[in-house]
Backbone bond lengths (Angstrom), bond angles and torsions (degrees), N, CA, C in turn:
res aa  C-N    CA-C-N  psi(-1)  N-CA   C-N-CA  omega(-1)  CA-C   N-CA-C  phi
1 M - - - 1.422 - - 1.482 110.30 -
2 S 1.369 118.63 126.78 1.397 122.70 179.15 1.508 108.31 -91.50
3 L 1.372 113.22 129.74 1.425 117.67 175.76 1.421 116.10 -96.72
4 S 1.301 118.34 150.09 1.504 122.45 -178.10 1.614 104.80 -75.74
5 I 1.305 111.81 165.44 1.447 125.48 -178.50 1.522 108.15 -88.25
6 L 1.370 127.22 138.72 1.363 129.15 175.85 1.564 113.11 -55.99
7 R 1.383 116.36 127.84 1.393 119.79 -179.25 1.428 106.56 -132.89
8 Y 1.373 117.03 148.35 1.441 128.23 170.69 1.492 113.08 -144.74
9 K 1.260 114.98 122.56 1.617 119.75 -179.65 1.589 104.17 56.82
10 T 1.373 112.13 -115.18 1.463 120.32 -178.49 1.413 110.46 -100.88
11 L 1.368 125.20 2.25 1.458 126.22 -178.81 1.442 108.41 -95.01
12 T 1.403 112.10 137.14 1.443 119.77 175.09 1.586 100.56 -133.80
13 L 1.434 113.55 117.75 1.462 117.69 177.69 1.658 113.90 -66.02
14 R 1.234 119.36 149.95 1.413 121.86 -176.32 1.531 104.35 -76.86
15 Y 1.301 118.03 -37.73 1.414 124.55 -179.00 1.512 110.75 -129.52
16 N 1.295 122.09 141.77 1.492 129.76 -179.42 1.514 103.58 -66.34
17 P 1.379 119.89 149.45 1.400 125.88 169.62 1.543 111.31 -55.45
18 H 1.266 114.75 156.66 1.489 117.14 177.94 1.553 106.91 -68.65
19 T 1.410 113.44 -45.04 1.433 117.83 -177.21 1.571 108.18 -131.26
20 F 1.202 123.33 157.19 1.359 127.94 157.85 1.478 110.07 -159.29
21 S 1.328 118.18 154.71 1.478 124.40 -175.31 1.570 107.10 -137.25
22 V 1.274 113.64 143.09 1.457 124.38 177.81 1.513 104.83 -113.50
23 I 1.387 114.62 112.46 1.408 123.48 -178.25 1.520 108.82 -101.27
24 T 1.259 116.91 123.33 1.504 128.65 175.87 1.434 110.31 -115.09
25 S 1.280 119.17 123.93 1.505 118.28 178.88 1.511 107.17 -133.50
26 R 1.334 113.13 174.04 1.425 127.62 -178.90 1.492 112.40 -125.09
27 S 1.426 116.59 135.85 1.477 117.50 176.83 1.457 107.40 -88.38
28 L 1.292 119.52 134.51 1.460 125.30 175.87 1.457 111.27 -121.29
29 F 1.351 118.13 155.97 1.465 114.22 169.68 1.525 109.24 -120.86
30 R 1.309 121.50 143.96 1.317 123.87 -176.74 1.602 109.60 -122.26
31 R 1.278 116.49 130.86 1.538 122.16 176.83 1.493 108.49 -133.04
32 T 1.246 120.15 156.55 1.427 129.77 170.72 1.534 105.76 -108.78
33 A 1.364 109.19 138.11 1.526 114.96 174.03 1.491 110.15 -127.72
34 P 1.303 119.55 126.36 1.460 124.94 179.94 1.546 108.73 -46.54
35 G 1.378 114.01 126.97 1.475 119.94 179.93 1.358 115.96 76.99
36 L 1.286 127.05 -15.11 1.437 132.87 177.49 1.538 114.29 -102.07
37 G 1.304 119.57 -32.30 1.430 120.02 -171.22 1.479 114.14 94.69
38 E 1.205 113.28 -146.60 1.521 121.51 -174.90 1.473 107.24 -92.83
39 I 1.385 114.98 132.94 1.516 120.57 169.85 1.551 107.50 -108.50
40 I 1.286 113.84 132.62 1.472 118.05 172.20 1.554 114.34 -121.19
41 G 1.137 114.38 131.90 1.489 120.58 -173.00 1.585 110.71 -130.66
42 E 1.268 116.15 158.02 1.531 120.60 -178.18 1.580 107.28 -98.87
43 N 1.292 114.14 131.86 1.529 122.18 169.96 1.469 108.53 -91.68
44 A 1.312 123.03 -63.99 1.534 120.91 -173.84 1.553 101.84 -174.29
45 V 1.357 103.26 165.43 1.610 114.32 170.80 1.445 101.36 -80.61
46 L 1.351 119.17 141.50 1.403 125.99 177.68 1.520 112.75 -91.69
47 A 1.282 119.55 163.15 1.434 127.67 177.31 1.569 109.17 -58.74
48 R 1.293 118.86 137.31 1.468 118.50 176.80 1.439 114.24 -65.32
49 T 1.386 120.50 143.77 1.436 124.32 169.97 1.483 108.28 -111.02
50 V 1.325 116.30 135.82 1.485 121.85 -178.35 1.556 109.63 -119.19
51 R 1.244 119.84 121.34 1.504 126.14 179.91 1.473 105.79 -124.81
52 G 1.358 112.13 145.91 1.427 117.87 176.99 1.509 115.59 -162.99
53 E 1.284 121.73 167.99 1.483 125.90 177.01 1.511 110.55 -134.48
54 G 1.328 119.81 152.02 1.435 124.87 -179.19 1.425 107.18 -157.78
55 E 1.420 111.55 -175.98 1.461 125.30 177.04 1.402 109.06 -134.40
56 L 1.450 111.72 143.68 1.440 118.81 177.71 1.587 100.62 -113.16
57 F 1.417 112.12 136.48 1.508 117.81 -170.31 1.529 105.38 -120.68
58 G 1.400 113.35 157.41 1.456 123.35 167.11 1.557 110.25 99.84
59 E 1.296 109.69 175.63 1.531 120.64 178.69 1.532 110.68 -62.30
60 D 1.279 118.96 -21.57 1.371 120.94 179.23 1.553 118.39 -106.64
61 A 1.409 110.51 19.56 1.520 118.82 177.34 1.497 113.64 -52.72
62 F 1.281 116.83 -40.98 1.578 116.01 179.76 1.515 109.78 -70.92
63 E 1.366 123.41 -37.36 1.390 123.84 173.72 1.560 111.97 -57.63
64 Q 1.392 115.00 -43.24 1.461 116.76 -178.71 1.550 108.55 -65.60
65 Y 1.404 119.82 -30.57 1.439 118.83 177.20 1.490 108.59 -70.44
66 L 1.374 116.76 -42.65 1.410 118.08 176.12 1.547 115.89 -50.22
67 R 1.303 112.46 -43.06 1.476 118.64 178.94 1.522 109.48 -64.12
68 L 1.301 118.63 -42.96 1.556 119.75 167.02 1.531 115.65 -48.97
69 Q 1.348 105.12 -51.40 1.542 113.74 -176.42 1.551 108.03 -58.96
70 E 1.404 117.82 -43.70 1.451 122.62 -177.05 1.450 108.88 -59.37
71 E 1.350 115.23 -42.65 1.541 118.29 -177.65 1.538 112.29 -63.46
72 F 1.494 108.74 -39.98 1.381 113.76 -177.90 1.485 115.53 -67.34
73 S 1.355 116.24 -23.96 1.456 122.73 -177.99 1.466 110.99 -83.62
74 E 1.367 123.65 -8.27 1.388 127.13 175.20 1.505 110.78 -81.17
75 P 1.321 119.27 126.24 1.458 125.11 177.63 1.364 114.07 -67.00
76 G 1.433 118.89 157.90 1.405 125.06 167.65 1.605 110.15 92.97
77 E 1.285 116.80 169.51 1.448 126.32 -176.01 1.494 107.08 -90.94
78 G 1.330 114.14 165.66 1.477 120.07 174.14 1.553 107.62 -158.84
79 P 1.327 112.92 167.64 1.510 117.81 175.26 1.559 115.11 -63.80
80 L 1.344 118.14 116.56 1.458 122.23 171.07 1.445 114.64 -95.39
81 Q 1.363 121.50 123.98 1.448 122.49 -178.07 1.562 103.11 -115.82
82 L 1.317 118.28 113.51 1.387 126.93 172.84 1.572 113.70 -94.84
83 P 1.233 117.51 145.85 1.460 120.75 177.72 1.547 115.37 -49.46
84 G 1.248 117.01 116.76 1.468 117.79 -179.48 1.505 119.20 83.77
85 L 1.319 116.97 1.16 1.528 117.35 -179.60 1.541 104.31 -128.57
86 S 1.452 108.77 166.33 1.455 119.51 -179.30 1.561 103.61 -79.45
87 P 1.325 113.86 148.25 1.550 117.74 -179.37 1.469 109.61 -71.42
88 F 1.327 117.07 153.72 1.466 119.53 178.53 1.569 100.06 -149.96
89 P 1.554 113.14 155.50 1.475 117.48 175.04 1.474 112.09 -66.74
90 A 1.370 115.97 140.19 1.372 120.93 -179.92 1.573 111.15 -152.50
91 F 1.313 117.14 161.21 1.471 125.48 174.86 1.546 103.03 -108.40
92 F 1.345 111.89 142.14 1.448 121.59 178.44 1.461 104.40 -90.22
93 T 1.390 118.14 107.58 1.494 118.91 -169.97 1.550 119.87 -110.54
94 G 1.378 112.21 -4.37 1.442 114.21 -178.10 1.666 107.54 -162.30
95 L 1.397 109.19 139.82 1.445 114.51 175.24 1.482 106.89 -154.43
96 S 1.307 118.85 131.57 1.478 127.07 177.33 1.472 115.40 -133.68
97 L 1.226 124.87 154.24 1.498 133.41 -172.51 1.518 108.05 -127.91
98 T 1.317 114.04 138.39 1.544 123.93 170.03 1.486 106.20 -132.57
99 G 1.392 118.98 121.45 1.369 123.84 -178.79 1.524 109.24 -95.57
100 K 1.242 115.08 158.78 1.540 121.79 174.07 1.465 109.86 -121.23
101 A 1.284 126.22 119.57 1.409 129.64 -174.78 1.529 114.06 -61.38
102 G 1.341 115.89 121.99 1.385 121.75 176.21 1.475 118.49 79.23
103 V 1.372 117.10 3.88 1.501 123.86 179.83 1.488 104.82 -114.08
104 E 1.441 110.23 145.30 1.460 114.65 -179.56 1.452 117.12 -92.51
105 S 1.363 110.67 49.37 1.470 119.84 175.94 1.548 112.08 -144.06
106 L 1.239 119.41 159.74 1.420 125.87 -174.18 1.582 106.12 -139.85
107 S 1.313 115.21 132.41 1.401 121.51 176.63 1.640 109.83 -93.49
108 Y 1.262 116.58 139.51 1.440 121.28 179.36 1.528 112.69 -139.79
109 S 1.277 115.62 159.77 1.441 119.97 173.53 1.541 107.76 -137.66
110 F 1.374 117.25 150.88 1.393 118.71 176.41 1.545 112.75 -140.68
111 E 1.299 111.78 175.30 1.526 119.25 178.38 1.490 107.75 -149.46
112 F 1.359 114.04 143.73 1.484 125.20 179.70 1.488 105.96 -128.59
113 C 1.227 119.59 154.12 1.516 127.09 173.58 1.517 105.85 -131.80
114 E 1.339 115.28 119.56 1.496 121.26 171.29 1.456 111.25 -50.10
115 K 1.413 115.25 136.39 1.412 118.22 171.83 1.565 111.15 -68.45
116 P 1.355 114.81 124.29 1.509 116.05 -176.56 1.408 111.42 -65.93
117 R 1.354 113.25 153.49 1.487 122.90 177.51 1.516 102.89 -113.01
118 F 1.345 110.79 118.37 1.500 115.09 179.91 1.438 112.51 -101.25
119 Q 1.324 121.70 1.13 1.452 118.52 175.17 1.471 111.39 -72.12
120 P 1.344 118.33 133.74 1.505 121.90 177.25 1.538 109.36 -63.72
121 V 1.305 117.88 149.36 1.414 121.32 179.55 1.497 108.67 -69.69
122 Q 1.258 120.96 130.90 1.500 126.23 -173.20 1.589 102.44 -102.43
123 R 1.311 117.66 119.21 1.441 119.55 174.15 1.499 106.20 -102.75
124 V 1.386 110.69 104.64 1.432 120.79 174.69 1.489 110.89 -121.76
125 A 1.267 115.90 149.81 1.486 122.76 178.12 1.485 113.73 -63.82
126 R 1.370 114.00 -39.94 1.465 117.22 -177.45 1.509 105.70 -144.21
127 S 1.336 118.98 130.73 1.342 123.41 176.77 1.528 114.66 -74.02
128 P 1.372 120.57 151.18 1.548 115.55 174.04 1.580 111.54 -61.19
129 E 1.284 108.09 167.74 1.568 114.35 -177.81 1.516 105.59 -77.10
130 Y 1.234 122.50 -38.26 1.493 126.82 -175.25 1.492 113.70 -124.39
131 H 1.299 117.40 146.75 1.548 121.78 170.37 1.598 103.12 -115.76
132 I 1.305 116.48 140.33 1.491 120.76 179.59 1.706 99.59 -99.35
133 A 1.224 111.20 124.00 1.578 118.76 -176.90 1.561 107.39 -71.13
134 H 1.455 113.72 135.19 1.417 119.32 178.08 1.612 104.28 -95.40
135 K 1.366 112.26 167.27 1.454 118.35 179.05 1.462 106.17 -60.31
136 G 1.408 112.06 133.10 1.523 124.66 174.33 1.541 112.15 74.67
137 E 1.373 118.54 2.70 1.522 118.76 -177.77 1.477 107.07 -77.95
138 T 1.286 115.10 142.52 1.563 124.32 175.60 1.485 106.92 -101.93
139 L 1.460 107.76 164.05 1.447 116.55 176.62 1.491 112.43 -69.51
140 W 1.355 120.40 -25.78 1.401 128.95 174.33 1.437 110.06 -61.89
141 E 1.410 115.79 -46.62 1.458 117.37 -173.16 1.627 105.43 -72.92
142 I 1.317 118.93 -33.46 1.494 117.95 175.00 1.499 112.70 -62.68
143 A 1.289 117.26 -45.07 1.435 125.66 174.86 1.440 115.84 -48.48
144 A 1.402 110.54 -47.13 1.504 121.58 -174.85 1.637 105.23 -71.15
145 Q 1.294 119.17 -43.85 1.369 122.85 -175.49 1.517 108.82 -59.73
146 Y 1.293 120.58 -37.76 1.447 119.39 -178.24 1.492 116.28 -105.58
147 S 1.376 118.07 9.05 1.374 123.77 175.35 1.585 111.38 64.30
148 I 1.319 114.09 40.72 1.486 123.90 -176.53 1.514 107.06 -120.73
149 S 1.278 120.14 143.46 1.495 120.64 176.90 1.547 109.10 -77.75
150 V 1.325 110.93 150.54 1.452 117.03 177.27 1.472 114.59 -57.57
151 E 1.453 113.89 -37.91 1.410 121.47 175.05 1.611 110.91 -58.42
152 E 1.213 117.44 -41.55 1.500 119.36 178.46 1.464 109.86 -60.46
153 L 1.326 116.46 -49.77 1.547 120.48 -178.54 1.531 110.94 -56.55
154 I 1.437 114.24 -43.15 1.451 117.03 177.08 1.422 116.51 -62.99
155 S 1.410 116.43 -36.60 1.431 123.23 178.33 1.536 111.02 -67.49
156 L 1.380 116.34 -22.17 1.447 115.27 175.61 1.533 110.87 -99.35
157 G 1.330 119.08 18.81 1.389 122.51 163.16 1.528 115.40 104.94
158 A 1.476 116.45 3.71 1.441 119.95 171.53 1.472 114.76 -63.44
159 E 1.306 121.36 146.84 1.407 129.87 179.94 1.560 105.76 -105.10
160 P 1.406 120.57 112.14 1.461 122.39 -172.51 1.547 111.86 -67.44
161 R 1.250 119.10 -22.60 1.449 124.36 -175.95 1.694 108.00 -112.03
162 N 1.233 107.32 151.49 1.575 113.42 173.77 1.511 109.24 65.96
163 M 1.302 123.94 42.47 1.382 124.35 175.42 1.584 112.27 -70.84
164 Q 1.169 114.13 122.91 1.515 121.67 -176.45 1.457 113.66 -102.56
165 E 1.294 113.69 146.40 1.441 119.95 -178.05 1.466 109.60 -67.03
166 G 1.328 120.55 134.22 1.433 125.84 -173.95 1.464 117.46 85.87
167 E 1.410 118.55 -2.77 1.412 123.75 178.14 1.489 111.17 -71.13
168 R 1.356 112.04 138.09 1.526 118.27 -178.77 1.567 108.72 -86.64
169 V 1.245 119.03 122.93 1.480 125.20 178.17 1.525 105.46 -110.52
170 R 1.393 111.89 120.93 1.493 120.03 -179.38 1.564 104.72 -79.69
171 L 1.380 109.59 132.72 1.500 120.53 -177.76 1.626 114.00 -102.41
172 R 1.301 111.98 -22.82 1.505 116.12 -179.77 1.545 113.27 -148.45
């Protein structure tokens, strides 16, 4: 199986990181009630956190790092493509560098946080046939809103890049 290369916004890494982890967690509340003991309830599934480590090689290793730093410095979220996973909107939240004296390689670590989705889950028997894209909306947000995979939307003719406000996205 050939895995894709890590991409974020306009940045494509030359080599995939050595390791990365996608952390998914759930927010719970805990209360105690006299005579009943502890009550635990579920608030929500939290945005995913992605952490990883890699190495930059060659005479231009520091320039590769500067490109990472440049992308980190840009505000706002963008599509994050991890090897073997569907892209999702995320913020670049952490970047660190560790140099090795006399060696043409640099170690780095990174962290991303998935862009939270604040729309309440809509339970409908049948979804509409089309969705009209809003300003700044991404295909991944539309897919999540209707519980449809991005791949399914693409197979129905949706364009994953250059989503325009007012564009009709076929849902079925």
